BAFISE-623082 format. One record per residue (C-alpha): residue in one letter; x, y, z. Coordinates in nm, 2 decimals, padded with zeros to 4 digits. Layout:
<rs>
{"A", {X, Y, Z}},
...
</rs>
This chain:
<rs>
{"X", {-00.39, 00.40, -03.00}},
{"X", {-00.18, 00.73, -02.89}},
{"X", {-00.11, 00.81, -02.45}},
{"X", {-00.37, 01.03, -02.39}},
{"X", {-00.14, 01.24, -02.15}},
{"X", {00.08, 01.47, -02.32}},
{"X", {00.41, 01.52, -02.16}},
{"X", {00.59, 01.82, -02.16}},
{"X", {00.91, 01.84, -02.33}},
{"X", {01.06, 02.02, -02.07}},
{"X", {01.02, 01.66, -01.84}},
{"X", {01.37, 01.60, -01.81}},
{"X", {01.43, 01.91, -01.58}},
{"X", {01.25, 01.80, -01.34}},
{"X", {01.55, 01.60, -01.20}},
{"X", {01.75, 01.90, -01.10}},
{"X", {01.44, 02.02, -00.85}},
{"X", {01.16, 02.00, -00.69}},
{"X", {00.94, 02.29, -00.84}},
{"X", {00.64, 02.15, -01.06}},
{"X", {00.75, 02.22, -01.37}},
{"X", {00.69, 01.97, -01.68}},
{"X", {00.40, 01.79, -01.52}},
{"X", {00.24, 01.67, -01.83}},
{"X", {-00.11, 01.76, -01.91}},
{"X", {-00.47, 01.49, -01.99}},
{"X", {-00.62, 01.69, -02.22}},
{"X", {-00.62, 02.04, -02.11}},
{"X", {-00.62, 01.92, -01.74}},
{"X", {-00.30, 01.79, -01.52}},
{"X", {-00.26, 01.38, -01.53}},
{"X", {-00.45, 01.24, -01.24}},
{"X", {-00.07, 01.15, -01.04}},
{"X", {-00.01, 01.56, -01.10}},
{"X", {-00.26, 01.63, -00.88}},
{"X", {-00.32, 01.38, -00.64}},
{"X", {00.11, 01.45, -00.59}},
{"X", {00.00, 01.87, -00.56}},
{"X", {-00.31, 01.76, -00.25}},
{"X", {-00.08, 01.52, -00.09}},
{"X", {00.22, 01.82, -00.03}},
{"X", {-00.06, 02.03, 00.08}},
{"X", {-00.15, 01.83, 00.29}},
{"X", {00.19, 01.75, 00.44}},
{"X", {00.25, 02.14, 00.45}},
{"X", {-00.06, 02.21, 00.65}},
{"X", {00.03, 01.91, 00.88}},
{"X", {00.41, 02.02, 00.97}},
{"X", {00.23, 02.32, 01.03}},
{"X", {00.06, 02.20, 01.36}},
{"X", {00.30, 01.92, 01.44}},
{"X", {00.34, 01.93, 01.82}},
{"X", {00.74, 01.88, 01.90}},
{"X", {00.85, 01.61, 02.05}},
{"X", {01.03, 01.77, 02.31}},
{"X", {01.10, 01.50, 02.54}},
{"X", {01.26, 01.29, 02.26}},
{"X", {01.47, 01.59, 02.15}},
{"X", {01.59, 01.67, 02.46}},
{"X", {01.72, 01.29, 02.52}},
{"X", {01.92, 01.26, 02.15}},
{"X", {02.12, 01.56, 02.23}},
{"X", {02.17, 01.49, 02.61}},
{"X", {02.29, 01.14, 02.41}},
{"X", {02.50, 01.40, 02.19}},
{"X", {02.64, 01.56, 02.55}},
{"X", {02.44, 01.85, 02.61}},
{"X", {02.23, 02.02, 02.88}},
{"X", {01.88, 02.11, 02.78}},
{"X", {01.67, 02.32, 02.90}},
{"X", {01.24, 02.30, 02.86}},
{"X", {01.12, 02.62, 02.82}},
{"X", {00.77, 02.70, 02.66}},
{"X", {00.63, 03.07, 02.47}},
{"X", {00.34, 03.28, 02.64}},
{"X", {00.11, 03.11, 02.35}},
{"X", {-00.05, 02.84, 02.54}},
{"X", {-00.11, 02.59, 02.26}},
{"X", {-00.05, 02.56, 01.88}},
{"X", {-00.43, 02.76, 01.83}},
{"X", {-00.31, 03.06, 02.03}},
{"X", {00.01, 03.03, 01.84}},
{"X", {-00.06, 03.04, 01.50}},
{"X", {-00.38, 03.40, 01.58}},
{"X", {-00.02, 03.59, 01.77}},
{"X", {00.26, 03.59, 01.67}},
{"X", {00.36, 03.83, 01.94}},
{"X", {00.28, 03.56, 02.22}},
{"X", {00.51, 03.33, 02.05}},
{"X", {00.80, 03.59, 02.14}},
{"X", {00.78, 03.60, 02.47}},
{"X", {00.83, 03.29, 02.73}},
{"X", {00.60, 03.23, 03.03}},
{"X", {00.61, 03.28, 03.33}},
{"X", {00.77, 02.93, 03.43}},
{"X", {01.01, 02.94, 03.14}},
{"X", {01.16, 03.32, 03.29}},
{"X", {01.16, 03.14, 03.68}},
{"X", {01.36, 02.85, 03.53}},
{"X", {01.63, 03.18, 03.32}},
{"X", {01.62, 03.39, 03.69}},
{"X", {01.74, 03.04, 03.89}},
{"X", {02.06, 03.01, 03.64}},
{"X", {02.44, 03.19, 03.66}},
{"X", {02.43, 03.42, 03.41}},
{"X", {02.75, 03.55, 03.58}},
{"X", {02.91, 03.30, 03.35}},
{"X", {02.83, 03.46, 03.03}},
{"X", {02.91, 03.17, 02.78}},
{"X", {02.99, 03.30, 02.43}},
{"X", {02.71, 03.08, 02.23}},
{"X", {02.35, 03.03, 02.35}},
{"X", {02.12, 02.79, 02.14}},
{"X", {01.74, 02.76, 02.13}},
{"X", {01.58, 02.47, 01.96}},
{"X", {01.24, 02.59, 01.80}},
{"X", {00.97, 02.47, 01.68}},
{"X", {00.80, 02.74, 01.47}},
{"X", {00.62, 02.62, 01.21}},
{"X", {00.75, 02.29, 01.17}},
{"X", {00.84, 02.11, 01.48}},
{"X", {00.89, 01.82, 01.16}},
{"X", {01.21, 02.07, 01.08}},
{"X", {01.38, 02.07, 01.39}},
{"X", {01.28, 01.62, 01.51}},
{"X", {01.42, 01.55, 01.16}},
{"X", {01.74, 01.83, 01.11}},
{"X", {01.81, 02.02, 01.45}},
{"X", {02.06, 01.73, 01.65}},
{"X", {02.26, 01.65, 01.24}},
{"X", {02.26, 02.06, 01.27}},
{"X", {02.42, 02.06, 01.60}},
{"X", {02.69, 01.72, 01.60}},
{"X", {02.80, 01.91, 01.32}},
{"X", {02.85, 02.27, 01.44}},
{"X", {02.98, 02.13, 01.84}},
{"X", {03.37, 02.02, 01.65}},
{"X", {03.35, 02.35, 01.40}},
{"X", {03.37, 02.55, 01.78}},
{"X", {03.52, 02.32, 01.98}},
{"X", {03.85, 02.56, 02.10}},
{"X", {03.77, 02.90, 02.27}},
{"X", {03.38, 02.84, 02.27}},
{"X", {03.19, 02.81, 02.63}},
{"X", {02.81, 02.69, 02.55}},
{"X", {02.51, 02.74, 02.82}},
{"X", {02.22, 02.47, 02.79}},
{"X", {02.04, 02.44, 02.50}},
{"X", {01.71, 02.60, 02.56}},
{"X", {01.38, 02.37, 02.36}},
{"X", {01.11, 02.63, 02.33}},
{"X", {00.81, 02.52, 02.23}},
{"X", {00.51, 02.73, 02.05}},
{"X", {00.83, 03.00, 02.00}},
{"X", {00.86, 03.26, 01.69}},
{"X", {01.29, 03.38, 01.66}},
{"X", {01.24, 03.64, 01.82}},
{"X", {01.27, 03.39, 02.16}},
{"X", {01.62, 03.41, 02.09}},
{"X", {01.67, 03.76, 02.28}},
{"X", {01.54, 03.71, 02.64}},
{"X", {01.67, 03.36, 02.63}},
{"X", {01.98, 03.48, 02.55}},
{"X", {02.01, 03.82, 02.77}},
{"X", {01.91, 03.59, 03.08}},
{"X", {02.21, 03.35, 03.03}},
{"X", {02.42, 03.66, 03.03}},
{"X", {02.55, 03.51, 02.65}},
{"X", {02.75, 03.67, 02.34}},
{"X", {02.58, 03.53, 02.06}},
{"X", {02.22, 03.37, 02.08}},
{"X", {02.14, 03.10, 01.81}},
{"X", {01.81, 03.05, 01.71}},
{"X", {01.71, 02.68, 01.51}},
{"X", {01.38, 02.73, 01.45}},
{"X", {01.12, 02.49, 01.17}},
{"X", {01.02, 02.72, 00.88}},
{"X", {00.74, 02.76, 00.71}},
{"X", {00.69, 02.52, 00.50}},
{"X", {00.60, 02.49, 00.14}},
{"X", {00.48, 02.27, -00.13}},
{"X", {00.79, 02.04, -00.15}},
{"X", {00.91, 02.14, 00.15}},
{"X", {00.78, 02.08, 00.48}},
{"X", {01.10, 01.99, 00.71}},
{"X", {01.31, 02.39, 00.60}},
{"X", {01.49, 02.47, 00.92}},
{"X", {01.62, 02.83, 00.95}},
{"X", {01.93, 02.96, 01.19}},
{"X", {01.92, 03.31, 01.30}},
{"X", {02.28, 03.39, 01.49}},
{"X", {02.18, 03.75, 01.71}},
{"X", {02.50, 03.93, 01.90}},
{"X", {02.40, 04.08, 02.19}},
{"X", {02.07, 03.92, 02.22}},
{"X", {01.79, 04.15, 02.46}},
{"X", {01.44, 04.21, 02.39}},
{"X", {01.34, 04.47, 02.13}},
{"X", {01.65, 04.33, 01.90}},
{"X", {01.48, 04.40, 01.50}},
{"X", {01.59, 04.10, 01.17}},
{"X", {01.81, 04.36, 01.07}},
{"X", {02.01, 04.27, 01.34}},
{"X", {02.01, 03.93, 01.29}},
{"X", {02.23, 03.67, 01.06}},
{"X", {01.96, 03.38, 00.86}},
{"X", {02.05, 03.05, 00.71}},
{"X", {01.77, 02.94, 00.55}},
{"X", {01.63, 02.62, 00.38}},
{"X", {01.84, 02.37, 00.54}},
{"X", {01.74, 02.05, 00.48}},
{"X", {01.94, 01.76, 00.29}},
{"X", {01.73, 01.88, -00.04}},
{"X", {01.81, 02.24, 00.01}},
{"X", {02.11, 02.36, 00.21}},
{"X", {02.29, 02.03, 00.36}},
{"X", {02.32, 02.04, 00.78}},
{"X", {02.71, 01.96, 00.77}},
{"X", {02.73, 02.30, 00.52}},
{"X", {02.48, 02.51, 00.72}},
{"X", {02.70, 02.45, 01.00}},
{"X", {03.03, 02.54, 00.83}},
{"X", {02.90, 02.88, 00.75}},
{"X", {02.68, 02.88, 01.08}},
{"X", {03.10, 02.85, 01.22}},
{"X", {03.21, 03.13, 01.04}},
{"X", {02.89, 03.41, 01.09}},
{"X", {03.00, 03.23, 01.50}},
{"X", {03.37, 03.34, 01.47}},
{"X", {03.32, 03.70, 01.29}},
{"X", {03.01, 03.84, 01.51}},
{"X", {03.25, 03.76, 01.82}},
{"X", {03.53, 03.97, 01.63}},
{"X", {03.32, 04.21, 01.54}},
{"X", {03.11, 04.24, 01.80}},
{"X", {02.80, 04.28, 01.53}},
{"X", {02.59, 04.05, 01.32}},
{"X", {02.29, 04.17, 01.05}},
{"X", {02.31, 04.33, 00.76}},
{"X", {02.71, 04.53, 00.89}},
{"X", {02.82, 04.13, 00.92}},
{"X", {02.77, 03.99, 00.48}},
{"X", {02.81, 03.65, 00.49}},
{"X", {03.20, 03.59, 00.30}},
{"X", {03.22, 03.21, 00.42}},
{"X", {03.34, 02.95, 00.18}},
{"X", {03.14, 02.59, 00.17}},
{"X", {03.36, 02.33, 00.27}},
{"X", {03.12, 02.06, 00.31}},
{"X", {02.83, 01.89, -00.04}},
{"X", {02.57, 02.14, -00.12}},
{"X", {02.38, 01.77, -00.09}},
{"X", {02.37, 01.46, 00.09}},
{"X", {02.21, 01.12, 00.01}},
{"X", {02.16, 01.00, 00.33}},
{"X", {01.82, 00.97, 00.48}},
{"X", {01.80, 01.28, 00.75}},
{"X", {01.84, 01.26, 01.09}},
{"X", {01.51, 01.16, 01.27}},
{"X", {01.41, 01.14, 01.67}},
{"X", {01.27, 00.78, 01.59}},
{"X", {01.54, 00.63, 01.45}},
{"X", {01.58, 00.36, 01.72}},
</rs>
């Protein structure tokens, strides 16, 4: 008796992509395994969107790596407000504004690093620390860093008021990207020269899909280091700065991703 499931002859291509190809069929329908896998991926994406960032664990991991941190929050009071009001995620709440006002902006650091939950706190928890650890030695000479700002309920533009308040020449925002059905933990990296409120997306450079199955954190860090060096030299980012870096690290990492609960 023949197997009830007819495999797609293209199923060998599945070794090369996480996309849902070559799933086979059972009669006129998808096999049960493929259907259940789709439902699982959808649930993982939804969970990633609603997951709360563990700020305490993230700060501890960054402190352990030798970096000071700031605990900040957007004007979105909770996750529901964040999802319904994107504009609130681009602004700081009063407490965070007061925290930044108490710091000395006259030091004018070269780089302000912002780590934000965005639409996937899972991405930040898995990849942000490893990314920062890979970036630091690439910017070891001649770069002054401000304390790392950890911001909850934040959008990309939250980096602009933070960078301005810190007097930074450049701001880098690490943020969880909108989850896909095969990528609930994708991290984005946004770079802006002379940050200030009112900057638009055309004035930023973006490195996306940072995760072991996409652009490996070490590769993304090398690409960011090149962009930062060029941005400081040319005093521009965005459409005026094209990424002409050469990859110096493998595109895929095979080891397990960094997790805040790995201990």
